[in-house]
CHARMM internal coordinates of N, CA and C (Angstrom, degrees):
IC EDIT
DIST 1 N 1 CA 1.4492
DIST 1 CA 1 C 1.5307
ANGL 1 N 1 CA 1 C 108.97
DIST 1 C 2 N 1.2842
ANGL 1 CA 1 C 2 N 116.04
DIHE 1 N 1 CA 1 C 2 N 144.53
DIST 2 N 2 CA 1.4466
ANGL 1 C 2 N 2 CA 123.08
DIHE 1 CA 1 C 2 N 2 CA -176.68
DIST 2 CA 2 C 1.5393
ANGL 2 N 2 CA 2 C 110.66
DIHE 1 C 2 N 2 CA 2 C -71.84
DIST 2 C 3 N 1.3382
ANGL 2 CA 2 C 3 N 116.83
DIHE 2 N 2 CA 2 C 3 N 143.76
DIST 3 N 3 CA 1.4643
ANGL 2 C 3 N 3 CA 120.90
DIHE 2 CA 2 C 3 N 3 CA 179.52
DIST 3 CA 3 C 1.5192
ANGL 3 N 3 CA 3 C 111.57
DIHE 2 C 3 N 3 CA 3 C -63.69
DIST 3 C 4 N 1.3287
ANGL 3 CA 3 C 4 N 116.27
DIHE 3 N 3 CA 3 C 4 N -36.23
DIST 4 N 4 CA 1.4635
ANGL 3 C 4 N 4 CA 120.07
DIHE 3 CA 3 C 4 N 4 CA 179.78
DIST 4 CA 4 C 1.5246
ANGL 4 N 4 CA 4 C 110.79
DIHE 3 C 4 N 4 CA 4 C -65.40
DIST 4 C 5 N 1.3135
ANGL 4 CA 4 C 5 N 116.91
DIHE 4 N 4 CA 4 C 5 N -37.60
DIST 5 N 5 CA 1.4622
ANGL 4 C 5 N 5 CA 121.14
DIHE 4 CA 4 C 5 N 5 CA 178.93
DIST 5 CA 5 C 1.5274
ANGL 5 N 5 CA 5 C 110.48
DIHE 4 C 5 N 5 CA 5 C -68.07
DIST 5 C 6 N 1.3162
ANGL 5 CA 5 C 6 N 117.13
DIHE 5 N 5 CA 5 C 6 N -41.81
DIST 6 N 6 CA 1.4657
ANGL 5 C 6 N 6 CA 120.43
DIHE 5 CA 5 C 6 N 6 CA 177.22
DIST 6 CA 6 C 1.5241
ANGL 6 N 6 CA 6 C 111.51
DIHE 5 C 6 N 6 CA 6 C -63.45
DIST 6 C 7 N 1.3296
ANGL 6 CA 6 C 7 N 116.27
DIHE 6 N 6 CA 6 C 7 N -39.55
DIST 7 N 7 CA 1.4582
ANGL 6 C 7 N 7 CA 120.07
DIHE 6 CA 6 C 7 N 7 CA 177.44
DIST 7 CA 7 C 1.5339
ANGL 7 N 7 CA 7 C 110.51
DIHE 6 C 7 N 7 CA 7 C -63.76
DIST 7 C 8 N 1.3233
ANGL 7 CA 7 C 8 N 116.69
DIHE 7 N 7 CA 7 C 8 N -38.97
DIST 8 N 8 CA 1.4626
ANGL 7 C 8 N 8 CA 120.56
DIHE 7 CA 7 C 8 N 8 CA 176.86
DIST 8 CA 8 C 1.5195
ANGL 8 N 8 CA 8 C 111.86
DIHE 7 C 8 N 8 CA 8 C -62.44
DIST 8 C 9 N 1.3278
ANGL 8 CA 8 C 9 N 117.28
DIHE 8 N 8 CA 8 C 9 N -42.45
DIST 9 N 9 CA 1.4661
ANGL 8 C 9 N 9 CA 120.23
DIHE 8 CA 8 C 9 N 9 CA 177.28
DIST 9 CA 9 C 1.5334
ANGL 9 N 9 CA 9 C 110.97
DIHE 8 C 9 N 9 CA 9 C -64.66
DIST 9 C 10 N 1.3167
ANGL 9 CA 9 C 10 N 117.44
DIHE 9 N 9 CA 9 C 10 N -37.50
DIST 10 N 10 CA 1.4645
ANGL 9 C 10 N 10 CA 120.97
DIHE 9 CA 9 C 10 N 10 CA 177.53
DIST 10 CA 10 C 1.5270
ANGL 10 N 10 CA 10 C 110.98
DIHE 9 C 10 N 10 CA 10 C -65.19
DIST 10 C 11 N 1.3321
ANGL 10 CA 10 C 11 N 116.68
DIHE 10 N 10 CA 10 C 11 N -39.31
DIST 11 N 11 CA 1.4678
ANGL 10 C 11 N 11 CA 120.57
DIHE 10 CA 10 C 11 N 11 CA 177.68
DIST 11 CA 11 C 1.5186
ANGL 11 N 11 CA 11 C 110.00
DIHE 10 C 11 N 11 CA 11 C -64.58
DIST 11 C 12 N 1.3328
ANGL 11 CA 11 C 12 N 117.67
DIHE 11 N 11 CA 11 C 12 N -40.89
DIST 12 N 12 CA 1.4712
ANGL 11 C 12 N 12 CA 120.67
DIHE 11 CA 11 C 12 N 12 CA 176.71
DIST 12 CA 12 C 1.5265
ANGL 12 N 12 CA 12 C 110.91
DIHE 11 C 12 N 12 CA 12 C -62.27
DIST 12 C 13 N 1.3180
ANGL 12 CA 12 C 13 N 116.87
DIHE 12 N 12 CA 12 C 13 N -40.55
DIST 13 N 13 CA 1.4622
ANGL 12 C 13 N 13 CA 120.11
DIHE 12 CA 12 C 13 N 13 CA 178.77
DIST 13 CA 13 C 1.5245
ANGL 13 N 13 CA 13 C 110.54
DIHE 12 C 13 N 13 CA 13 C -61.77
DIST 13 C 14 N 1.3211
ANGL 13 CA 13 C 14 N 116.89
DIHE 13 N 13 CA 13 C 14 N -45.17
DIST 14 N 14 CA 1.4660
ANGL 13 C 14 N 14 CA 120.68
DIHE 13 CA 13 C 14 N 14 CA 178.23
DIST 14 CA 14 C 1.5254
ANGL 14 N 14 CA 14 C 110.30
DIHE 13 C 14 N 14 CA 14 C -63.44
DIST 14 C 15 N 1.3396
ANGL 14 CA 14 C 15 N 116.28
DIHE 14 N 14 CA 14 C 15 N -39.89
DIST 15 N 15 CA 1.4674
ANGL 14 C 15 N 15 CA 119.92
DIHE 14 CA 14 C 15 N 15 CA -179.15
DIST 15 CA 15 C 1.5243
ANGL 15 N 15 CA 15 C 111.20
DIHE 14 C 15 N 15 CA 15 C -60.83
DIST 15 C 16 N 1.3053
ANGL 15 CA 15 C 16 N 117.93
DIHE 15 N 15 CA 15 C 16 N -41.21
DIST 16 N 16 CA 1.4552
ANGL 15 C 16 N 16 CA 119.99
DIHE 15 CA 15 C 16 N 16 CA -177.37
DIST 16 CA 16 C 1.5251
ANGL 16 N 16 CA 16 C 113.46
DIHE 15 C 16 N 16 CA 16 C -86.33
DIST 16 C 17 N 1.3323
ANGL 16 CA 16 C 17 N 117.18
DIHE 16 N 16 CA 16 C 17 N -4.49
DIST 17 N 17 CA 1.4590
ANGL 16 C 17 N 17 CA 119.95
DIHE 16 CA 16 C 17 N 17 CA 172.69
DIST 17 CA 17 C 1.5281
ANGL 17 N 17 CA 17 C 112.39
DIHE 16 C 17 N 17 CA 17 C -88.19
DIST 17 C 18 N 1.3433
ANGL 17 CA 17 C 18 N 116.14
DIHE 17 N 17 CA 17 C 18 N -10.88
DIST 18 N 18 CA 1.4644
ANGL 17 C 18 N 18 CA 119.99
DIHE 17 CA 17 C 18 N 18 CA 177.20
DIST 18 CA 18 C 1.5240
ANGL 18 N 18 CA 18 C 108.17
DIHE 17 C 18 N 18 CA 18 C -67.11
DIST 18 C 19 N 1.3074
ANGL 18 CA 18 C 19 N 116.45
DIHE 18 N 18 CA 18 C 19 N 127.92
DIST 19 N 19 CA 1.4690
ANGL 18 C 19 N 19 CA 117.82
DIHE 18 CA 18 C 19 N 19 CA -179.25
DIST 19 CA 19 C 1.5216
ANGL 19 N 19 CA 19 C 111.25
DIHE 18 C 19 N 19 CA 19 C -67.95
DIST 19 C 20 N 1.3237
ANGL 19 CA 19 C 20 N 116.32
DIHE 19 N 19 CA 19 C 20 N 120.46
DIST 20 N 20 CA 1.4623
ANGL 19 C 20 N 20 CA 120.79
DIHE 19 CA 19 C 20 N 20 CA -179.42
DIST 20 CA 20 C 1.5122
ANGL 20 N 20 CA 20 C 113.05
DIHE 19 C 20 N 20 CA 20 C -97.30
DIST 20 C 21 N 1.3048
ANGL 20 CA 20 C 21 N 116.68
DIHE 20 N 20 CA 20 C 21 N -1.81
DIST 21 N 21 CA 1.4604
ANGL 20 C 21 N 21 CA 119.37
DIHE 20 CA 20 C 21 N 21 CA -179.79
DIST 21 CA 21 C 1.5315
ANGL 21 N 21 CA 21 C 112.01
DIHE 20 C 21 N 21 CA 21 C -58.11
DIST 21 C 22 N 1.3366
ANGL 21 CA 21 C 22 N 120.29
DIHE 21 N 21 CA 21 C 22 N -42.27
DIST 22 N 22 CA 1.4696
ANGL 21 C 22 N 22 CA 118.49
DIHE 21 CA 21 C 22 N 22 CA 178.72
DIST 22 CA 22 C 1.5172
ANGL 22 N 22 CA 22 C 113.39
DIHE 21 C 22 N 22 CA 22 C -62.09
DIST 22 C 23 N 1.3140
ANGL 22 CA 22 C 23 N 118.30
DIHE 22 N 22 CA 22 C 23 N -32.12
DIST 23 N 23 CA 1.4615
ANGL 22 C 23 N 23 CA 119.13
DIHE 22 CA 22 C 23 N 23 CA -175.11
DIST 23 CA 23 C 1.5185
ANGL 23 N 23 CA 23 C 113.61
DIHE 22 C 23 N 23 CA 23 C -91.56
DIST 23 C 24 N 1.3237
ANGL 23 CA 23 C 24 N 118.22
DIHE 23 N 23 CA 23 C 24 N -21.70
DIST 24 N 24 CA 1.4605
ANGL 23 C 24 N 24 CA 119.52
DIHE 23 CA 23 C 24 N 24 CA -173.91
DIST 24 CA 24 C 1.5286
ANGL 24 N 24 CA 24 C 112.83
DIHE 23 C 24 N 24 CA 24 C -115.78
DIST 24 C 25 N 1.3183
ANGL 24 CA 24 C 25 N 116.53
DIHE 24 N 24 CA 24 C 25 N -50.12
DIST 25 N 25 CA 1.4578
ANGL 24 C 25 N 25 CA 118.85
DIHE 24 CA 24 C 25 N 25 CA -169.23
DIST 25 CA 25 C 1.5186
ANGL 25 N 25 CA 25 C 114.78
DIHE 24 C 25 N 25 CA 25 C -96.43
DIST 25 C 26 N 1.3165
ANGL 25 CA 25 C 26 N 117.39
DIHE 25 N 25 CA 25 C 26 N -47.08
DIST 26 N 26 CA 1.4513
ANGL 25 C 26 N 26 CA 120.89
DIHE 25 CA 25 C 26 N 26 CA -170.92
DIST 26 CA 26 C 1.5263
ANGL 26 N 26 CA 26 C 109.12
DIHE 25 C 26 N 26 CA 26 C -115.51
DIST 26 C 27 N 1.3145
ANGL 26 CA 26 C 27 N 116.52
DIHE 26 N 26 CA 26 C 27 N 101.56
DIST 27 N 27 CA 1.4598
ANGL 26 C 27 N 27 CA 119.99
DIHE 26 CA 26 C 27 N 27 CA -178.64
DIST 27 CA 27 C 1.5165
ANGL 27 N 27 CA 27 C 112.58
DIHE 26 C 27 N 27 CA 27 C -103.38
DIST 27 C 28 N 1.3008
ANGL 27 CA 27 C 28 N 117.36
DIHE 27 N 27 CA 27 C 28 N -2.35
DIST 28 N 28 CA 1.4564
ANGL 27 C 28 N 28 CA 120.43
DIHE 27 CA 27 C 28 N 28 CA -178.69
DIST 28 CA 28 C 1.5217
ANGL 28 N 28 CA 28 C 109.94
DIHE 27 C 28 N 28 CA 28 C -88.39
DIST 28 C 29 N 1.3002
ANGL 28 CA 28 C 29 N 116.97
DIHE 28 N 28 CA 28 C 29 N 126.47
DIST 29 N 29 CA 1.4558
ANGL 28 C 29 N 29 CA 121.47
DIHE 28 CA 28 C 29 N 29 CA 178.30
DIST 29 CA 29 C 1.5228
ANGL 29 N 29 CA 29 C 113.97
DIHE 28 C 29 N 29 CA 29 C 83.74
DIST 29 C 30 N 1.3253
ANGL 29 CA 29 C 30 N 118.18
DIHE 29 N 29 CA 29 C 30 N 3.67
DIST 30 N 30 CA 1.4609
ANGL 29 C 30 N 30 CA 121.97
DIHE 29 CA 29 C 30 N 30 CA 179.93
DIST 30 CA 30 C 1.5235
ANGL 30 N 30 CA 30 C 107.20
DIHE 29 C 30 N 30 CA 30 C -124.50
DIST 30 C 31 N 1.3146
ANGL 30 CA 30 C 31 N 115.63
DIHE 30 N 30 CA 30 C 31 N 134.83
DIST 31 N 31 CA 1.4599
ANGL 30 C 31 N 31 CA 118.34
DIHE 30 CA 30 C 31 N 31 CA -178.53
DIST 31 CA 31 C 1.5226
ANGL 31 N 31 CA 31 C 110.68
DIHE 30 C 31 N 31 CA 31 C -69.99
DIST 31 C 32 N 1.3025
ANGL 31 CA 31 C 32 N 115.67
DIHE 31 N 31 CA 31 C 32 N 153.93
DIST 32 N 32 CA 1.4593
ANGL 31 C 32 N 32 CA 120.43
DIHE 31 CA 31 C 32 N 32 CA 179.89
DIST 32 CA 32 C 1.5183
ANGL 32 N 32 CA 32 C 111.90
DIHE 31 C 32 N 32 CA 32 C -66.12
DIST 32 C 33 N 1.3124
ANGL 32 CA 32 C 33 N 117.21
DIHE 32 N 32 CA 32 C 33 N -26.20
DIST 33 N 33 CA 1.4583
ANGL 32 C 33 N 33 CA 120.62
DIHE 32 CA 32 C 33 N 33 CA -178.97
DIST 33 CA 33 C 1.5211
ANGL 33 N 33 CA 33 C 111.46
DIHE 32 C 33 N 33 CA 33 C -63.06
DIST 33 C 34 N 1.3144
ANGL 33 CA 33 C 34 N 117.50
DIHE 33 N 33 CA 33 C 34 N -41.65
DIST 34 N 34 CA 1.4655
ANGL 33 C 34 N 34 CA 121.06
DIHE 33 CA 33 C 34 N 34 CA 179.18
DIST 34 CA 34 C 1.5244
ANGL 34 N 34 CA 34 C 110.03
DIHE 33 C 34 N 34 CA 34 C -62.98
DIST 34 C 35 N 1.3039
ANGL 34 CA 34 C 35 N 117.08
DIHE 34 N 34 CA 34 C 35 N -42.78
DIST 35 N 35 CA 1.4566
ANGL 34 C 35 N 35 CA 120.92
DIHE 34 CA 34 C 35 N 35 CA 179.39
DIST 35 CA 35 C 1.5171
ANGL 35 N 35 CA 35 C 112.39
DIHE 34 C 35 N 35 CA 35 C -64.56
DIST 35 C 36 N 1.3162
ANGL 35 CA 35 C 36 N 116.44
DIHE 35 N 35 CA 35 C 36 N -43.01
DIST 36 N 36 CA 1.4607
ANGL 35 C 36 N 36 CA 120.07
DIHE 35 CA 35 C 36 N 36 CA -179.73
DIST 36 CA 36 C 1.5247
ANGL 36 N 36 CA 36 C 111.04
DIHE 35 C 36 N 36 CA 36 C -66.43
DIST 36 C 37 N 1.3151
ANGL 36 CA 36 C 37 N 116.74
DIHE 36 N 36 CA 36 C 37 N -42.86
DIST 37 N 37 CA 1.4680
ANGL 36 C 37 N 37 CA 120.09
DIHE 36 CA 36 C 37 N 37 CA -179.90
DIST 37 CA 37 C 1.5225
ANGL 37 N 37 CA 37 C 110.62
DIHE 36 C 37 N 37 CA 37 C -63.62
DIST 37 C 38 N 1.3161
ANGL 37 CA 37 C 38 N 118.35
DIHE 37 N 37 CA 37 C 38 N -43.81
DIST 38 N 38 CA 1.4655
ANGL 37 C 38 N 38 CA 119.83
DIHE 37 CA 37 C 38 N 38 CA -179.55
DIST 38 CA 38 C 1.5263
ANGL 38 N 38 CA 38 C 111.22
DIHE 37 C 38 N 38 CA 38 C -67.11
DIST 38 C 39 N 1.3261
ANGL 38 CA 38 C 39 N 117.87
DIHE 38 N 38 CA 38 C 39 N -37.02
DIST 39 N 39 CA 1.4602
ANGL 38 C 39 N 39 CA 120.45
DIHE 38 CA 38 C 39 N 39 CA 178.76
DIST 39 CA 39 C 1.5244
ANGL 39 N 39 CA 39 C 111.05
DIHE 38 C 39 N 39 CA 39 C -68.72
DIST 39 C 40 N 1.3171
ANGL 39 CA 39 C 40 N 117.96
DIHE 39 N 39 CA 39 C 40 N -44.77
DIST 40 N 40 CA 1.4681
ANGL 39 C 40 N 40 CA 121.15
DIHE 39 CA 39 C 40 N 40 CA 179.11
DIST 40 CA 40 C 1.5272
ANGL 40 N 40 CA 40 C 110.21
DIHE 39 C 40 N 40 CA 40 C -64.27
DIST 40 C 41 N 1.3223
ANGL 40 CA 40 C 41 N 117.42
DIHE 40 N 40 CA 40 C 41 N -40.13
DIST 41 N 41 CA 1.4653
ANGL 40 C 41 N 41 CA 120.05
DIHE 40 CA 40 C 41 N 41 CA 177.76
DIST 41 CA 41 C 1.5237
ANGL 41 N 41 CA 41 C 110.99
DIHE 40 C 41 N 41 CA 41 C -62.35
DIST 41 C 42 N 1.3241
ANGL 41 CA 41 C 42 N 117.58
DIHE 41 N 41 CA 41 C 42 N -40.92
DIST 42 N 42 CA 1.4593
ANGL 41 C 42 N 42 CA 121.35
DIHE 41 CA 41 C 42 N 42 CA 177.50
DIST 42 CA 42 C 1.5294
ANGL 42 N 42 CA 42 C 110.70
DIHE 41 C 42 N 42 CA 42 C -60.84
DIST 42 C 43 N 1.3177
ANGL 42 CA 42 C 43 N 117.16
DIHE 42 N 42 CA 42 C 43 N -48.88
DIST 43 N 43 CA 1.4623
ANGL 42 C 43 N 43 CA 120.80
DIHE 42 CA 42 C 43 N 43 CA -177.80
DIST 43 CA 43 C 1.5297
ANGL 43 N 43 CA 43 C 110.92
DIHE 42 C 43 N 43 CA 43 C -62.75
DIST 43 C 44 N 1.3292
ANGL 43 CA 43 C 44 N 117.14
DIHE 43 N 43 CA 43 C 44 N -45.24
DIST 44 N 44 CA 1.4680
ANGL 43 C 44 N 44 CA 120.86
DIHE 43 CA 43 C 44 N 44 CA -179.39
DIST 44 CA 44 C 1.5268
ANGL 44 N 44 CA 44 C 110.68
DIHE 43 C 44 N 44 CA 44 C -63.14
DIST 44 C 45 N 1.3176
ANGL 44 CA 44 C 45 N 117.71
DIHE 44 N 44 CA 44 C 45 N -44.50
DIST 45 N 45 CA 1.4627
ANGL 44 C 45 N 45 CA 120.55
DIHE 44 CA 44 C 45 N 45 CA -178.41
DIST 45 CA 45 C 1.5241
ANGL 45 N 45 CA 45 C 111.95
DIHE 44 C 45 N 45 CA 45 C -68.73
DIST 45 C 46 N 1.3230
ANGL 45 CA 45 C 46 N 117.96
DIHE 45 N 45 CA 45 C 46 N -35.33
DIST 46 N 46 CA 1.4659
ANGL 45 C 46 N 46 CA 119.90
DIHE 45 CA 45 C 46 N 46 CA 177.76
DIST 46 CA 46 C 1.5249
ANGL 46 N 46 CA 46 C 110.33
DIHE 45 C 46 N 46 CA 46 C -64.48
DIST 46 C 47 N 1.3271
ANGL 46 CA 46 C 47 N 117.21
DIHE 46 N 46 CA 46 C 47 N -45.56
DIST 47 N 47 CA 1.4611
ANGL 46 C 47 N 47 CA 119.47
DIHE 46 CA 46 C 47 N 47 CA 179.70
DIST 47 CA 47 C 1.5283
ANGL 47 N 47 CA 47 C 112.09
DIHE 46 C 47 N 47 CA 47 C -70.53
DIST 47 C 48 N 1.3272
ANGL 47 CA 47 C 48 N 117.79
DIHE 47 N 47 CA 47 C 48 N -34.38
DIST 48 N 48 CA 1.4662
ANGL 47 C 48 N 48 CA 120.41
DIHE 47 CA 47 C 48 N 48 CA 175.60
DIST 48 CA 48 C 1.5196
ANGL 48 N 48 CA 48 C 110.38
DIHE 47 C 48 N 48 CA 48 C -64.36
DIST 48 C 49 N 1.3225
ANGL 48 CA 48 C 49 N 117.11
DIHE 48 N 48 CA 48 C 49 N -43.14
DIST 49 N 49 CA 1.4602
ANGL 48 C 49 N 49 CA 120.78
DIHE 48 CA 48 C 49 N 49 CA 177.18
DIST 49 CA 49 C 1.5102
ANGL 49 N 49 CA 49 C 111.95
DIHE 48 C 49 N 49 CA 49 C -62.61
DIST 49 C 50 N 1.3236
ANGL 49 CA 49 C 50 N 116.84
DIHE 49 N 49 CA 49 C 50 N -40.61
DIST 50 N 50 CA 1.4643
ANGL 49 C 50 N 50 CA 120.26
DIHE 49 CA 49 C 50 N 50 CA 177.88
DIST 50 CA 50 C 1.5273
ANGL 50 N 50 CA 50 C 110.59
DIHE 49 C 50 N 50 CA 50 C -63.59
DIST 50 C 51 N 1.3190
ANGL 50 CA 50 C 51 N 116.71
DIHE 50 N 50 CA 50 C 51 N -42.52
DIST 51 N 51 CA 1.4600
ANGL 50 C 51 N 51 CA 120.98
DIHE 50 CA 50 C 51 N 51 CA -179.93
DIST 51 CA 51 C 1.5344
ANGL 51 N 51 CA 51 C 110.04
DIHE 50 C 51 N 51 CA 51 C -62.56
DIST 51 C 52 N 1.3342
ANGL 51 CA 51 C 52 N 117.19
DIHE 51 N 51 CA 51 C 52 N -40.77
DIST 52 N 52 CA 1.4583
ANGL 51 C 52 N 52 CA 120.51
DIHE 51 CA 51 C 52 N 52 CA 179.85
DIST 52 CA 52 C 1.5247
ANGL 52 N 52 CA 52 C 111.63
DIHE 51 C 52 N 52 CA 52 C -68.63
DIST 52 C 53 N 1.3205
ANGL 52 CA 52 C 53 N 117.57
DIHE 52 N 52 CA 52 C 53 N -45.06
DIST 53 N 53 CA 1.4655
ANGL 52 C 53 N 53 CA 120.75
DIHE 52 CA 52 C 53 N 53 CA -177.66
DIST 53 CA 53 C 1.5211
ANGL 53 N 53 CA 53 C 110.74
DIHE 52 C 53 N 53 CA 53 C -69.95
DIST 53 C 54 N 1.3180
ANGL 53 CA 53 C 54 N 117.15
DIHE 53 N 53 CA 53 C 54 N -43.44
DIST 54 N 54 CA 1.4603
ANGL 53 C 54 N 54 CA 120.72
DIHE 53 CA 53 C 54 N 54 CA -178.37
DIST 54 CA 54 C 1.5251
ANGL 54 N 54 CA 54 C 111.47
DIHE 53 C 54 N 54 CA 54 C -68.69
DIST 54 C 55 N 1.3056
ANGL 54 CA 54 C 55 N 117.36
DIHE 54 N 54 CA 54 C 55 N -35.72
DIST 55 N 55 CA 1.4578
ANGL 54 C 55 N 55 CA 121.12
DIHE 54 CA 54 C 55 N 55 CA -178.92
DIST 55 CA 55 C 1.5121
ANGL 55 N 55 CA 55 C 113.74
DIHE 54 C 55 N 55 CA 55 C -80.07
DIST 55 C 56 N 1.3165
ANGL 55 CA 55 C 56 N 117.78
DIHE 55 N 55 CA 55 C 56 N -9.62
DIST 56 N 56 CA 1.4633
ANGL 55 C 56 N 56 CA 120.59
DIHE 55 CA 55 C 56 N 56 CA -177.42
DIST 56 CA 56 C 1.5203
ANGL 56 N 56 CA 56 C 111.75
DIHE 55 C 56 N 56 CA 56 C -68.61
DIST 56 C 57 N 1.3083
ANGL 56 CA 56 C 57 N 117.38
DIHE 56 N 56 CA 56 C 57 N -31.05
DIST 57 N 57 CA 1.4549
ANGL 56 C 57 N 57 CA 121.58
DIHE 56 CA 56 C 57 N 57 CA -176.40
DIST 57 CA 57 C 1.5286
ANGL 57 N 57 CA 57 C 111.96
DIHE 56 C 57 N 57 CA 57 C -107.27
DIST 57 C 58 N 1.3271
ANGL 57 CA 57 C 58 N 116.98
DIHE 57 N 57 CA 57 C 58 N 22.22
DIST 58 N 58 CA 1.4616
ANGL 57 C 58 N 58 CA 120.47
DIHE 57 CA 57 C 58 N 58 CA -177.75
DIST 58 CA 58 C 1.5287
ANGL 58 N 58 CA 58 C 109.97
DIHE 57 C 58 N 58 CA 58 C -65.46
DIST 58 C 59 N 1.3236
ANGL 58 CA 58 C 59 N 116.63
DIHE 58 N 58 CA 58 C 59 N 131.14
DIST 59 N 59 CA 1.4636
ANGL 58 C 59 N 59 CA 118.97
DIHE 58 CA 58 C 59 N 59 CA 178.49
DIST 59 CA 59 C 1.5341
ANGL 59 N 59 CA 59 C 110.73
DIHE 58 C 59 N 59 CA 59 C -70.53
DIST 59 C 60 N 1.2983
ANGL 59 CA 59 C 60 N 115.19
DIHE 59 N 59 CA 59 C 60 N 145.64
DIST 60 N 60 CA 1.4587
ANGL 59 C 60 N 60 CA 120.68
DIHE 59 CA 59 C 60 N 60 CA 179.43
DIST 60 CA 60 C 1.5279
ANGL 60 N 60 CA 60 C 108.89
DIHE 59 C 60 N 60 CA 60 C -76.60
DIST 60 C 61 N 1.2960
ANGL 60 CA 60 C 61 N 115.63
DIHE 60 N 60 CA 60 C 61 N 134.93
DIST 61 N 61 CA 1.4718
ANGL 60 C 61 N 61 CA 120.36
DIHE 60 CA 60 C 61 N 61 CA 179.96
DIST 61 CA 61 C 1.5144
ANGL 61 N 61 CA 61 C 109.86
DIHE 60 C 61 N 61 CA 61 C -75.85
DIST 61 C 62 N 1.3113
ANGL 61 CA 61 C 62 N 115.39
DIHE 61 N 61 CA 61 C 62 N 135.18
DIST 62 N 62 CA 1.4592
ANGL 61 C 62 N 62 CA 120.43
DIHE 61 CA 61 C 62 N 62 CA 176.83
DIST 62 CA 62 C 1.5117
ANGL 62 N 62 CA 62 C 108.22
DIHE 61 C 62 N 62 CA 62 C -98.29
DIST 62 C 63 N 1.3175
ANGL 62 CA 62 C 63 N 115.39
DIHE 62 N 62 CA 62 C 63 N 138.35
DIST 63 N 63 CA 1.4574
ANGL 62 C 63 N 63 CA 120.63
DIHE 62 CA 62 C 63 N 63 CA -176.88
DIST 63 CA 63 C 1.5209
ANGL 63 N 63 CA 63 C 110.12
DIHE 62 C 63 N 63 CA 63 C -106.16
DIST 63 C 64 N 1.3046
ANGL 63 CA 63 C 64 N 117.22
DIHE 63 N 63 CA 63 C 64 N 51.76
DIST 64 N 64 CA 1.4621
ANGL 63 C 64 N 64 CA 120.57
DIHE 63 CA 63 C 64 N 64 CA 178.27
DIST 64 CA 64 C 1.5164
ANGL 64 N 64 CA 64 C 110.96
DIHE 63 C 64 N 64 CA 64 C -90.61
DIST 64 C 65 N 1.3133
ANGL 64 CA 64 C 65 N 115.84
DIHE 64 N 64 CA 64 C 65 N 152.93
DIST 65 N 65 CA 1.4706
ANGL 64 C 65 N 65 CA 120.00
DIHE 64 CA 64 C 65 N 65 CA 178.06
DIST 65 CA 65 C 1.4854
ANGL 65 N 65 CA 65 C 110.52
DIHE 64 C 65 N 65 CA 65 C -114.94
END
COOR INIT
IC SEED 1 N 1 CA 1 C
IC BUILD
């Protein structure tokens, strides 16, 4: 397995380990900043993981004429 693909899976694991309860379920007693930061971190890490996993198997471009 490609190292880039493994790194992408690790990023996805970290993304889904971020506690989303402050941003989605429990808004009482928690500042909005914590919820926004955790949600933005989740979105960024999910797309970063997708970019790493999807790009791991990218075919090499041939420069033939």
